[in-house]
Backbone as ProteinMPNN parsed JSONL, in Angstrom:
{"seq_chain_A": "MNAPEIVRQLGRHAPFTVLGTASGIGLALLMAFLRIPRGTSEMLFWTFHPTHVVLSALVTTAMYRLNRRGGLVRTVLIGYVGSVGIATLSDSLIPFAGEWLLELPHRGFHLGFIEKWWLVNPLALAGIAIAYWWPHTRLPHAAHVFVSTWASLFHMTMAMGSRMTLATVPAVAVFLFLAVWLPCCTSDIVFPLMWRKQQLQQ", "coords_chain_A": {"N_chain_A": [[67.773, 86.675, 99.044], [66.468, 88.437, 96.352], [66.646, 88.816, 92.701], [66.15, 91.592, 91.829], [66.836, 92.959, 94.209], [69.52, 92.323, 94.463], [70.545, 93.617, 92.201], [69.939, 96.246, 92.929], [71.572, 96.58, 95.188], [74.101, 96.28, 94.01], [74.083, 98.545, 92.388], [73.992, 100.567, 94.34], [76.5, 100.318, 95.494], [78.266, 100.758, 93.469], [79.299, 103.467, 93.179], [81.225, 103.545, 95.298], [83.059, 101.76, 94.26], [83.876, 103.053, 91.945], [85.217, 105.257, 93.045], [87.248, 103.871, 94.377], [88.527, 102.702, 92.167], [89.418, 105.013, 90.881], [91.288, 105.901, 92.749], [93.11, 103.831, 92.507], [93.976, 104.147, 89.855], [95.191, 106.614, 90.075], [97.358, 105.902, 91.709], [98.618, 104.111, 89.951], [99.384, 105.805, 87.85], [101.193, 107.426, 89.231], [103.12, 105.523, 89.915], [103.98, 104.77, 87.373], [105.094, 107.156, 86.497], [107.156, 107.567, 88.353], [108.608, 105.302, 87.93], [108.493, 102.949, 89.522], [109.962, 100.081, 90.942], [109.42, 96.55, 90.187], [109.611, 94.91, 92.419], [108.653, 96.458, 94.524], [105.922, 96.568, 93.996], [105.302, 93.889, 94.411], [105.8, 93.6, 97.164], [103.843, 95.375, 98.147], [101.512, 94.161, 97.21], [101.479, 91.808, 98.753], [100.977, 92.955, 101.134], [98.487, 94.281, 100.969], [96.727, 92.304, 100.013], [96.437, 90.282, 102.131], [95.326, 92.059, 104.011], [92.952, 92.735, 102.729], [91.693, 90.236, 102.841], [91.17, 89.915, 105.622], [89.461, 92.084, 106.131], [87.346, 91.42, 104.43], [86.541, 89.04, 105.611], [85.6, 90.022, 108.052], [83.335, 91.578, 107.213], [81.734, 89.796, 105.682], [81.18, 87.731, 107.543], [79.963, 89.238, 109.575], [77.674, 90.257, 108.264], [76.278, 87.884, 107.855], [75.914, 87.033, 110.519], [74.375, 89.1, 111.572], [72.008, 88.793, 110.249], [71.22, 86.176, 110.476], [71.386, 83.795, 112.962], [73.444, 81.528, 112.788], [75.095, 78.318, 113.413], [78.404, 77.776, 114.851], [80.231, 76.338, 113.196], [79.05, 76.517, 110.612], [79.083, 79.299, 110.345], [81.847, 79.85, 110.342], [82.621, 78.506, 107.996], [81.157, 79.907, 106.022], [82.185, 82.486, 106.412], [84.879, 82.019, 105.79], [84.963, 81.006, 103.109], [83.644, 83.12, 101.869], [85.456, 85.146, 102.24], [88.302, 84.409, 101.812], [88.005, 82.901, 99.433], [86.609, 84.673, 97.652], [88.207, 86.954, 97.802], [90.526, 85.981, 96.645], [89.631, 85.584, 94.027], [89.09, 88.27, 93.36], [91.531, 89.679, 93.847], [93.509, 88.223, 92.56], [92.725, 86.311, 90.437], [90.976, 87.652, 88.56], [92.577, 89.999, 88.006], [94.732, 88.547, 86.863], [93.529, 87.603, 84.523], [93.314, 90.019, 83.142], [96.04, 90.593, 82.889], [96.848, 88.505, 81.254], [95.377, 89.0, 78.898], [96.482, 91.439, 78.205], [99.0, 90.642, 77.754], [101.159, 90.832, 79.582], [104.532, 90.883, 80.827], [105.301, 89.519, 83.201], [103.174, 87.986, 84.038], [100.886, 86.193, 86.121], [99.051, 84.261, 88.522], [98.46, 84.538, 92.037], [98.047, 82.529, 94.756], [97.178, 83.315, 97.718], [96.306, 82.005, 100.061], [97.592, 79.636, 99.892], [100.286, 80.108, 99.062], [101.196, 81.893, 101.028], [100.181, 80.727, 103.412], [100.454, 80.738, 106.14], [100.057, 83.322, 106.852], [97.75, 84.439, 105.53], [95.536, 82.669, 106.078], [95.336, 82.562, 109.009], [94.674, 85.293, 109.416], [92.209, 85.493, 108.123], [90.677, 83.79, 109.767], [90.875, 85.22, 112.138], [89.44, 87.566, 111.482], [86.909, 86.426, 111.102], [86.406, 85.474, 113.703], [86.326, 87.867, 115.206], [84.098, 89.169, 114.039], [82.154, 87.311, 114.622], [81.717, 87.545, 117.355], [81.362, 90.259, 117.593], [79.546, 91.682, 115.598], [79.704, 94.003, 113.149], [79.228, 96.195, 110.367], [79.393, 98.685, 109.1], [81.706, 100.48, 108.852], [83.812, 98.748, 107.769], [83.088, 98.117, 105.035], [83.527, 100.252, 103.138], [86.286, 100.566, 103.505], [87.024, 98.042, 102.695], [86.541, 98.089, 99.902], [88.46, 99.962, 98.922], [90.901, 98.796, 99.76], [90.764, 96.347, 98.434], [90.845, 97.247, 95.78], [93.456, 98.293, 95.652], [94.986, 96.009, 96.188], [94.384, 94.45, 93.912], [95.392, 96.175, 91.963], [98.192, 96.212, 92.546], [98.805, 93.584, 92.04], [98.615, 93.583, 89.266], [100.479, 95.582, 88.521], [102.737, 94.353, 89.419], [102.956, 92.363, 87.535], [103.508, 93.856, 85.3], [106.115, 94.881, 85.451], [109.0, 96.401, 84.154], [107.651, 97.357, 82.005], [105.528, 98.99, 82.522], [103.525, 101.564, 81.511], [102.06, 104.77, 80.639], [100.181, 104.244, 78.714], [99.029, 101.823, 79.364], [97.306, 102.307, 81.421], [94.426, 102.931, 81.032], [93.364, 100.355, 80.355], [94.011, 98.942, 82.642], [92.339, 100.248, 84.443], [89.775, 99.345, 83.72], [89.892, 96.596, 84.398], [90.431, 96.807, 87.103], [88.028, 97.898, 88.09], [86.204, 95.815, 87.474], [87.365, 93.765, 88.968], [86.861, 94.494, 91.537], [84.162, 95.399, 91.953], [81.96, 93.387, 91.457], [83.024, 91.042, 92.898], [83.478, 92.105, 95.565], [80.958, 93.083, 96.373], [79.568, 90.709, 96.2], [80.857, 89.192, 98.172], [80.439, 90.769, 100.497], [77.67, 91.174, 100.623], [75.769, 89.653, 98.895], [76.519, 86.878, 99.112], [76.519, 86.18, 102.016], [73.812, 86.822, 102.619], [72.444, 85.174, 100.906], [72.704, 82.703, 102.104], [71.187, 83.19, 104.357], [68.616, 83.343, 103.259], [68.299, 80.719, 102.316], [68.271, 79.317, 104.734], [65.999, 80.372, 105.97], [64.028, 79.286, 104.383], [64.057, 76.656, 105.05]], "CA_chain_A": [[67.871, 87.941, 98.327], [66.023, 88.248, 94.978], [67.474, 89.471, 91.683], [66.076, 93.061, 91.889], [67.572, 93.451, 95.369], [70.941, 92.213, 94.146], [70.854, 94.707, 91.27], [69.89, 97.493, 93.693], [72.764, 96.655, 96.032], [75.242, 96.534, 93.13], [74.011, 99.95, 91.998], [74.331, 101.4, 95.497], [77.918, 100.233, 95.831], [79.101, 101.121, 92.32], [80.101, 104.681, 93.423], [82.405, 103.204, 96.094], [84.015, 101.105, 93.383], [84.425, 104.086, 91.06], [86.212, 105.996, 93.838], [88.39, 102.988, 94.576], [89.234, 102.593, 90.891], [90.12, 106.286, 90.657], [92.481, 105.915, 93.603], [94.062, 102.892, 91.924], [94.554, 104.751, 88.661], [96.122, 107.636, 90.555], [98.578, 105.214, 92.13], [99.273, 103.559, 88.769], [100.041, 106.919, 87.158], [102.352, 107.82, 90.026], [104.13, 104.48, 89.8], [104.541, 104.851, 86.022], [105.921, 108.363, 86.421], [108.342, 107.392, 89.189], [109.264, 104.054, 87.543], [108.615, 102.126, 90.729], [110.378, 98.725, 90.55], [108.466, 95.449, 90.354], [109.685, 94.389, 93.781], [107.781, 97.264, 95.397], [104.548, 96.091, 93.756], [105.165, 92.582, 95.065], [105.689, 93.842, 98.607], [102.549, 96.003, 98.422], [100.461, 93.158, 97.014], [101.43, 90.908, 99.91], [100.469, 93.725, 102.265], [97.073, 94.598, 100.812], [95.898, 91.106, 99.848], [96.008, 89.781, 103.443], [94.429, 93.043, 104.63], [91.668, 92.535, 102.071], [91.097, 89.003, 103.355], [90.636, 90.096, 106.969], [88.293, 92.965, 106.043], [86.275, 90.643, 103.819], [86.055, 88.107, 106.638], [84.815, 90.807, 108.999], [82.053, 92.002, 106.666], [80.937, 88.63, 105.309], [80.71, 87.069, 108.762], [79.044, 90.136, 110.279], [76.4, 90.268, 107.542], [75.594, 86.621, 108.138], [75.519, 86.993, 111.925], [73.322, 90.084, 111.821], [70.768, 88.39, 109.592], [70.862, 84.81, 110.823], [72.271, 83.269, 114.001], [73.813, 80.155, 112.486], [76.063, 77.693, 114.292], [79.788, 78.199, 114.716], [80.864, 75.703, 112.039], [78.491, 77.13, 109.406], [79.559, 80.682, 110.287], [83.255, 79.83, 109.942], [82.688, 78.114, 106.586], [80.669, 81.019, 105.201], [83.159, 83.563, 106.53], [86.145, 81.669, 105.124], [84.759, 80.962, 101.656], [83.278, 84.458, 101.423], [86.599, 86.068, 102.322], [89.471, 83.893, 101.105], [87.641, 82.529, 98.066], [86.264, 85.819, 96.816], [89.383, 87.834, 97.735], [91.43, 85.394, 95.652], [89.054, 85.93, 92.722], [89.217, 89.71, 93.138], [92.911, 90.175, 93.894], [94.449, 87.424, 91.77], [92.255, 85.664, 89.211], [90.526, 88.653, 87.585], [93.76, 90.703, 87.503], [95.502, 87.675, 85.973], [92.861, 87.616, 83.218], [93.747, 91.253, 82.495], [97.457, 90.459, 82.555], [96.947, 87.587, 80.124], [94.875, 89.679, 77.708], [97.429, 92.5, 77.868], [100.284, 89.986, 77.5], [102.179, 91.425, 80.438], [105.686, 89.97, 80.831], [105.458, 88.734, 84.435], [101.814, 87.615, 84.45], [100.723, 84.985, 86.931], [98.167, 84.504, 89.662], [99.067, 84.167, 93.315], [97.067, 81.999, 95.7], [97.722, 83.698, 99.012], [95.992, 81.045, 101.122], [98.538, 78.533, 99.743], [101.654, 80.626, 99.034], [101.49, 82.447, 102.361], [99.098, 80.165, 104.225], [100.717, 81.072, 107.532], [99.634, 84.703, 107.053], [96.393, 84.701, 105.037], [94.513, 81.878, 106.767], [95.079, 83.069, 110.368], [93.991, 86.58, 109.367], [90.812, 85.21, 107.804], [90.038, 83.245, 110.972], [90.773, 86.313, 113.114], [88.307, 88.391, 111.069], [85.681, 85.667, 111.392], [86.209, 85.438, 115.153], [85.912, 89.197, 115.662], [82.73, 89.43, 113.587], [81.251, 86.37, 115.29], [81.387, 88.07, 118.671], [81.064, 91.699, 117.518], [79.195, 91.856, 114.185], [79.44, 95.355, 112.653], [79.572, 96.234, 108.942], [79.343, 100.018, 108.499], [83.019, 100.993, 108.459], [84.682, 97.914, 106.949], [82.793, 97.956, 103.599], [84.251, 101.265, 102.365], [87.705, 100.199, 103.56], [87.157, 96.828, 101.891], [86.591, 98.45, 98.483], [89.743, 100.59, 98.603], [91.989, 97.832, 99.939], [90.65, 95.389, 97.341], [91.334, 97.915, 94.569], [94.921, 98.401, 95.695], [95.551, 94.663, 96.051], [94.273, 94.091, 92.493], [96.325, 97.029, 91.219], [99.586, 95.811, 92.727], [98.966, 92.319, 91.329], [98.831, 93.901, 87.858], [101.746, 96.302, 88.341], [103.783, 93.353, 89.612], [103.081, 91.651, 86.261], [104.009, 94.76, 84.267], [107.551, 95.059, 85.544], [109.508, 97.646, 83.59], [106.826, 97.748, 80.874], [104.411, 99.815, 82.944], [103.509, 102.853, 80.831], [100.782, 105.477, 80.73], [99.244, 103.659, 77.754], [98.359, 100.666, 79.946], [96.447, 102.728, 82.521], [92.989, 102.733, 80.784], [93.022, 98.935, 80.439], [94.086, 98.586, 84.056], [91.148, 100.796, 85.1], [88.647, 98.446, 83.45], [90.035, 95.367, 85.179], [90.3, 97.153, 88.517], [86.603, 98.03, 88.404], [85.603, 94.481, 87.453], [87.945, 92.943, 90.03], [86.385, 94.944, 92.848], [82.723, 95.636, 92.069], [81.176, 92.17, 91.658], [83.477, 90.203, 94.012], [83.299, 92.705, 96.893], [79.535, 93.087, 96.702], [79.191, 89.318, 96.432], [81.402, 88.787, 99.465], [79.883, 91.536, 101.612], [76.211, 91.281, 100.649], [74.995, 88.585, 98.258], [76.862, 85.557, 99.631], [75.969, 85.888, 103.346], [72.354, 86.888, 102.638], [71.96, 83.997, 100.19], [72.585, 81.646, 103.103], [70.057, 83.532, 105.209], [67.4, 82.968, 102.55], [68.203, 79.266, 102.306], [67.916, 78.843, 106.067], [64.625, 80.758, 106.26], [63.145, 78.42, 103.636], [64.088, 75.306, 105.612]], "C_chain_A": [[67.493, 87.703, 96.871], [66.867, 89.081, 94.019], [67.365, 90.996, 91.711], [66.842, 93.654, 93.066], [69.073, 93.392, 95.132], [71.368, 93.346, 93.224], [70.886, 96.043, 91.999], [71.142, 97.664, 94.541], [74.014, 96.92, 95.19], [75.267, 97.993, 92.688], [74.415, 100.887, 93.121], [75.832, 101.433, 95.738], [78.84, 100.534, 94.648], [79.899, 102.407, 92.562], [81.332, 104.435, 94.285], [83.487, 102.624, 95.191], [84.664, 102.096, 92.432], [85.498, 104.884, 91.793], [87.463, 105.153, 94.069], [89.216, 102.85, 93.312], [90.024, 103.859, 90.593], [91.38, 106.362, 91.504], [93.548, 104.981, 93.052], [94.746, 103.459, 90.691], [95.548, 105.854, 89.041], [97.441, 107.02, 90.987], [99.35, 104.662, 90.929], [100.019, 104.64, 87.994], [101.302, 107.358, 87.9], [103.482, 106.805, 89.89], [104.79, 104.497, 88.421], [105.496, 106.035, 85.911], [107.235, 108.186, 87.177], [109.145, 106.134, 88.838], [109.545, 103.172, 88.762], [108.972, 100.695, 90.326], [109.328, 97.67, 90.888], [108.463, 94.915, 91.783], [108.81, 95.159, 94.757], [106.331, 96.832, 95.237], [104.306, 94.756, 94.45], [104.988, 92.748, 96.569], [104.315, 94.419, 98.955], [101.397, 95.033, 98.209], [100.332, 92.267, 98.236], [101.138, 91.648, 101.213], [98.956, 93.893, 102.155], [96.193, 93.366, 100.597], [95.5, 90.501, 101.2], [95.083, 90.751, 104.179], [93.039, 92.933, 104.038], [90.955, 91.314, 102.635], [90.467, 89.236, 104.726], [89.432, 91.036, 106.959], [87.095, 92.233, 105.45], [85.69, 89.654, 104.822], [85.193, 88.824, 107.663], [83.418, 91.103, 108.462], [81.166, 90.814, 106.334], [80.342, 87.961, 106.542], [79.711, 87.937, 109.507], [77.683, 90.184, 109.595], [75.607, 89.006, 107.824], [75.082, 86.584, 109.57], [74.373, 87.956, 112.224], [71.972, 89.651, 111.259], [70.339, 86.968, 109.909], [71.851, 84.28, 111.827], [72.557, 81.792, 113.738], [74.825, 79.618, 113.486], [77.483, 78.124, 113.978], [80.425, 77.628, 113.448], [80.36, 76.334, 110.749], [79.001, 78.566, 109.25], [81.005, 80.748, 109.822], [83.389, 79.485, 108.463], [82.254, 79.25, 105.669], [81.669, 82.171, 105.229], [84.439, 83.278, 105.772], [85.992, 81.682, 103.603], [84.461, 82.357, 101.111], [84.415, 85.456, 101.479], [87.772, 85.57, 101.488], [89.131, 83.573, 99.647], [87.409, 83.73, 97.18], [87.415, 86.815, 96.738], [90.402, 87.299, 96.738], [90.942, 85.693, 94.241], [89.309, 87.394, 92.39], [90.665, 90.147, 92.984], [93.847, 89.462, 92.914], [93.894, 86.961, 90.427], [91.781, 86.66, 88.16], [91.696, 89.515, 87.114], [94.611, 89.851, 86.562], [94.871, 87.613, 84.582], [93.256, 88.874, 82.437], [95.2, 91.175, 82.055], [97.654, 89.572, 81.324], [96.492, 88.261, 78.832], [95.827, 90.784, 77.243], [98.83, 91.967, 77.569], [101.414, 90.627, 78.3], [103.306, 90.42, 80.69], [105.798, 89.077, 82.061], [104.102, 88.245, 84.949], [101.814, 86.282, 85.201], [99.784, 85.281, 88.076], [98.791, 83.915, 90.922], [97.967, 83.754, 94.288], [97.606, 82.212, 97.108], [97.476, 82.674, 100.095], [96.851, 79.789, 101.019], [99.974, 79.055, 99.841], [102.084, 81.176, 100.393], [100.374, 82.026, 103.313], [99.218, 80.579, 105.681], [100.294, 82.503, 107.877], [98.153, 84.889, 106.717], [95.334, 83.951, 105.835], [94.281, 82.319, 108.216], [94.369, 84.42, 110.388], [92.511, 86.405, 109.031], [90.075, 84.708, 109.041], [89.904, 84.309, 112.055], [89.599, 87.225, 112.776], [86.977, 87.722, 111.363], [85.381, 85.686, 112.886], [85.724, 86.784, 115.686], [84.461, 89.463, 115.299], [81.728, 88.488, 114.238], [80.789, 86.926, 116.631], [80.973, 89.535, 118.64], [80.732, 92.05, 116.067], [78.814, 93.293, 113.823], [79.941, 95.442, 111.213], [79.77, 97.642, 108.394], [80.708, 100.499, 108.013], [83.779, 100.065, 107.518], [84.357, 97.896, 105.457], [83.549, 98.978, 102.747], [85.747, 100.949, 102.348], [87.978, 98.983, 102.687], [87.338, 97.168, 100.413], [87.952, 99.029, 98.115], [90.894, 99.597, 98.71], [91.97, 96.791, 98.825], [91.175, 95.976, 96.041], [92.853, 97.932, 94.543], [95.58, 97.033, 95.579], [95.513, 94.222, 94.589], [95.261, 94.886, 91.645], [97.752, 96.512, 91.326], [99.848, 94.422, 92.143], [99.296, 92.595, 89.861], [100.151, 94.649, 87.633], [102.937, 95.372, 88.574], [104.024, 92.588, 88.311], [103.674, 92.526, 85.167], [105.525, 94.86, 84.28], [107.967, 96.398, 84.969], [108.668, 98.149, 82.423], [105.633, 98.607, 81.272], [104.526, 101.195, 82.317], [102.144, 103.501, 80.999], [99.739, 104.865, 79.802], [98.475, 102.476, 78.334], [97.31, 101.057, 80.991], [94.959, 102.545, 82.221], [92.556, 101.266, 80.889], [93.049, 98.46, 81.889], [92.841, 99.065, 84.79], [89.946, 99.875, 84.924], [88.728, 97.211, 84.331], [89.98, 95.642, 86.681], [88.835, 97.232, 88.913], [85.945, 96.658, 88.468], [86.09, 93.622, 88.615], [87.399, 93.295, 91.4], [84.866, 94.908, 92.953], [81.935, 94.352, 92.36], [81.698, 91.317, 92.812], [83.221, 90.809, 95.389], [81.836, 92.727, 97.302], [79.028, 91.673, 96.945], [79.623, 88.875, 97.818], [80.668, 89.454, 100.62], [78.375, 91.385, 101.749], [75.524, 90.016, 100.154], [75.25, 87.241, 98.916], [76.294, 85.296, 101.027], [74.444, 85.909, 103.38], [71.723, 85.748, 101.857], [71.768, 82.839, 101.162], [71.445, 81.916, 104.068], [68.763, 83.081, 104.56], [67.209, 81.461, 102.556], [67.761, 78.732, 103.649], [66.458, 79.185, 106.4], [63.634, 79.868, 105.526], [63.087, 77.017, 104.2], [63.039, 75.125, 106.695]], "O_chain_A": [[68.108, 86.869, 96.206], [67.673, 89.917, 94.426], [68.396, 91.663, 91.626], [67.432, 94.727, 92.945], [69.813, 94.288, 95.54], [72.414, 93.962, 93.427], [71.748, 96.881, 91.731], [71.71, 98.754, 94.61], [74.885, 97.689, 95.595], [76.33, 98.609, 92.618], [75.099, 101.884, 92.89], [76.376, 102.461, 96.141], [80.06, 100.564, 94.807], [81.073, 102.459, 92.194], [82.378, 105.038, 94.047], [84.668, 102.943, 95.328], [85.857, 101.998, 92.143], [86.562, 105.159, 91.238], [88.587, 105.647, 93.972], [90.445, 102.877, 93.357], [91.156, 103.796, 90.113], [92.419, 106.831, 91.039], [94.739, 105.284, 93.114], [95.948, 103.278, 90.499], [96.599, 106.007, 88.417], [98.512, 107.541, 90.677], [100.579, 104.732, 90.887], [101.141, 104.426, 87.536], [102.338, 107.626, 87.291], [104.65, 107.173, 89.766], [105.993, 104.27, 88.298], [106.566, 105.932, 85.311], [108.294, 108.601, 86.705], [110.231, 105.919, 89.377], [110.667, 102.722, 88.991], [108.327, 100.145, 89.435], [108.472, 97.869, 91.749], [107.419, 94.512, 92.294], [108.283, 94.584, 95.709], [105.594, 96.738, 96.219], [103.234, 94.523, 95.008], [104.126, 92.11, 97.173], [103.695, 94.008, 99.935], [100.41, 95.073, 98.944], [99.226, 91.998, 98.705], [101.06, 91.031, 102.276], [98.229, 93.675, 103.124], [95.019, 93.385, 100.967], [94.317, 90.227, 101.403], [94.168, 90.326, 104.884], [92.047, 93.027, 104.762], [89.749, 91.352, 102.879], [89.342, 88.797, 104.968], [88.476, 90.813, 107.702], [85.966, 92.403, 105.909], [84.476, 89.459, 104.869], [84.17, 88.294, 108.097], [82.427, 90.906, 109.165], [79.98, 90.814, 106.663], [79.148, 87.662, 106.583], [78.713, 87.429, 110.019], [76.651, 90.156, 110.265], [74.391, 89.061, 108.012], [73.954, 86.157, 109.818], [73.502, 87.654, 113.04], [70.923, 90.087, 111.733], [69.199, 86.594, 109.633], [73.055, 84.309, 111.572], [71.984, 80.916, 114.384], [75.351, 80.366, 114.309], [77.735, 78.763, 112.957], [81.087, 78.354, 112.707], [81.162, 76.656, 109.872], [79.316, 78.994, 108.14], [81.359, 81.597, 109.005], [84.182, 80.102, 107.752], [82.903, 79.525, 104.66], [81.966, 82.765, 104.192], [85.026, 84.182, 105.176], [86.793, 82.294, 102.897], [84.946, 82.739, 100.046], [84.352, 86.504, 100.837], [88.192, 86.248, 100.549], [89.879, 83.932, 98.737], [87.949, 83.804, 96.076], [87.589, 87.464, 95.706], [91.07, 88.077, 96.057], [91.738, 86.017, 93.36], [89.699, 87.722, 91.269], [90.986, 90.911, 92.074], [94.854, 90.028, 92.489], [94.517, 87.188, 89.389], [92.141, 86.535, 86.99], [91.81, 89.753, 85.911], [95.149, 90.36, 85.579], [95.581, 87.574, 83.577], [93.502, 88.814, 81.232], [95.55, 91.639, 80.97], [98.501, 89.841, 80.472], [97.136, 88.117, 77.793], [95.963, 91.036, 76.046], [99.727, 92.718, 77.185], [102.483, 90.925, 77.766], [103.048, 89.218, 80.757], [106.343, 87.977, 81.968], [103.906, 88.106, 86.156], [102.623, 85.389, 84.945], [99.718, 86.413, 88.556], [99.538, 82.938, 90.877], [97.071, 84.539, 94.599], [98.383, 81.408, 97.623], [98.326, 82.477, 100.964], [96.855, 78.963, 101.932], [100.783, 78.522, 100.601], [103.206, 80.942, 100.841], [99.714, 82.861, 103.932], [98.215, 80.75, 106.374], [100.185, 82.856, 109.051], [97.393, 85.431, 107.519], [94.33, 84.544, 106.231], [93.127, 82.441, 108.626], [93.553, 84.675, 111.273], [91.659, 87.094, 109.593], [88.965, 85.158, 109.327], [88.93, 84.306, 112.808], [88.844, 87.618, 113.664], [86.033, 88.368, 111.817], [84.236, 85.89, 113.29], [84.819, 86.836, 116.519], [83.68, 89.923, 116.132], [80.559, 88.844, 114.388], [79.621, 86.798, 117.0], [80.305, 90.008, 119.559], [81.553, 92.654, 115.379], [77.718, 93.745, 114.156], [80.956, 94.837, 110.87], [80.287, 97.776, 107.285], [80.837, 100.89, 106.853], [84.35, 100.547, 106.539], [85.267, 97.679, 104.656], [84.15, 98.611, 101.737], [86.397, 101.049, 101.307], [89.013, 98.893, 102.027], [88.2, 96.593, 99.747], [88.539, 98.635, 97.108], [91.768, 99.564, 97.844], [93.022, 96.392, 98.324], [91.867, 95.296, 95.283], [93.465, 97.619, 93.521], [96.624, 96.905, 94.94], [96.495, 93.681, 94.079], [95.886, 94.349, 90.731], [98.446, 96.385, 90.317], [100.984, 94.107, 91.788], [100.149, 91.928, 89.277], [100.86, 94.377, 86.664], [104.011, 95.571, 88.006], [105.156, 92.208, 88.013], [104.271, 92.019, 84.217], [106.15, 94.919, 83.222], [107.351, 97.421, 85.266], [108.921, 99.234, 81.899], [104.8, 98.921, 80.422], [105.496, 101.913, 82.554], [101.192, 102.862, 81.445], [98.542, 104.956, 80.072], [97.387, 102.153, 77.855], [96.509, 100.217, 81.401], [94.252, 102.035, 83.089], [91.5, 100.97, 81.448], [92.204, 97.669, 82.306], [92.336, 98.365, 85.668], [89.187, 99.651, 85.867], [87.736, 96.821, 84.946], [89.527, 94.792, 87.447], [88.438, 96.699, 89.949], [85.209, 96.366, 89.411], [85.324, 92.842, 89.181], [87.466, 92.485, 92.325], [84.334, 94.429, 93.954], [81.305, 94.248, 93.413], [80.899, 90.892, 93.646], [82.789, 90.098, 96.297], [81.505, 92.425, 98.449], [78.163, 91.457, 97.793], [78.85, 88.257, 98.551], [80.316, 88.8, 101.602], [77.845, 91.458, 102.858], [74.781, 89.377, 100.899], [74.302, 86.53, 99.248], [75.636, 84.273, 101.219], [73.835, 85.108, 104.089], [70.576, 85.387, 102.119], [70.799, 82.086, 101.063], [70.803, 80.983, 104.549], [67.902, 82.503, 105.224], [66.1, 80.971, 102.772], [66.963, 77.797, 103.713], [65.761, 78.392, 107.034], [62.505, 79.702, 105.989], [62.175, 76.257, 103.874], [62.93, 74.043, 107.274]]}, "name": "protein", "num_of_chains": 1, "seq": "MNAPEIVRQLGRHAPFTVLGTASGIGLALLMAFLRIPRGTSEMLFWTFHPTHVVLSALVTTAMYRLNRRGGLVRTVLIGYVGSVGIATLSDSLIPFAGEWLLELPHRGFHLGFIEKWWLVNPLALAGIAIAYWWPHTRLPHAAHVFVSTWASLFHMTMAMGSRMTLATVPAVAVFLFLAVWLPCCTSDIVFPLMWRKQQLQQ"}
C-alpha cells in the first residue's frame, strides 16, 4: 500500500472516527453530569478493551486473509500484533499521554494482555481463528471504531476520578480522536496490507 492510498483510506474512515468521538463526548458529558464513580469507568474499560481486541483481531486477520493466503503461523502473528499491540496503543498508551498532559489524579496505563492475560489473549486468538476460516470485514470496522472510542474514553474517565468536569471534555475529545483514528485504520487496513505488499515483492 503506497502513501497516497494510506492517506485516502485515512480520509475515508475519518467520518467514522468523528461519529465515534461524538458518542464518546456524549458519554463523558453524561458521566460528568451524573457524577459516575471511578469504579464504573474501570469496569467499563475492562469490558470494552477486550471487546476492542477481538474486533480488531477479526478485521486485521480478515483483511490479511482476503488479500493474501499466508500460512497459519504468519496469520496468527499478524492478527495478534495487529489487534493486541494496536489496541493497547489506542486504548491505553495514547489515553495515558492525555492523562499525563492533563495531570489527571489517577493516571496510568493498563496492559490488558498482561494484567488480564486470561481474558484478552484468548479473545484475540478467538478473533483470529474466526477470521482465518471466515474472513469478513464489512460489519466489524464500524463496530471497531465505536468500541475503541469507548475503551479509550473509559481509560481516561478512570484516571479522572472525582475531578471529571465539563471543562475537561474538549481535551478528552482531542485525545479520543487521536486514540482511535490512526491506530484503528492502521490495525484494520495499513498493517495487514503492508504484509501483502511485502509478500508480493518476494
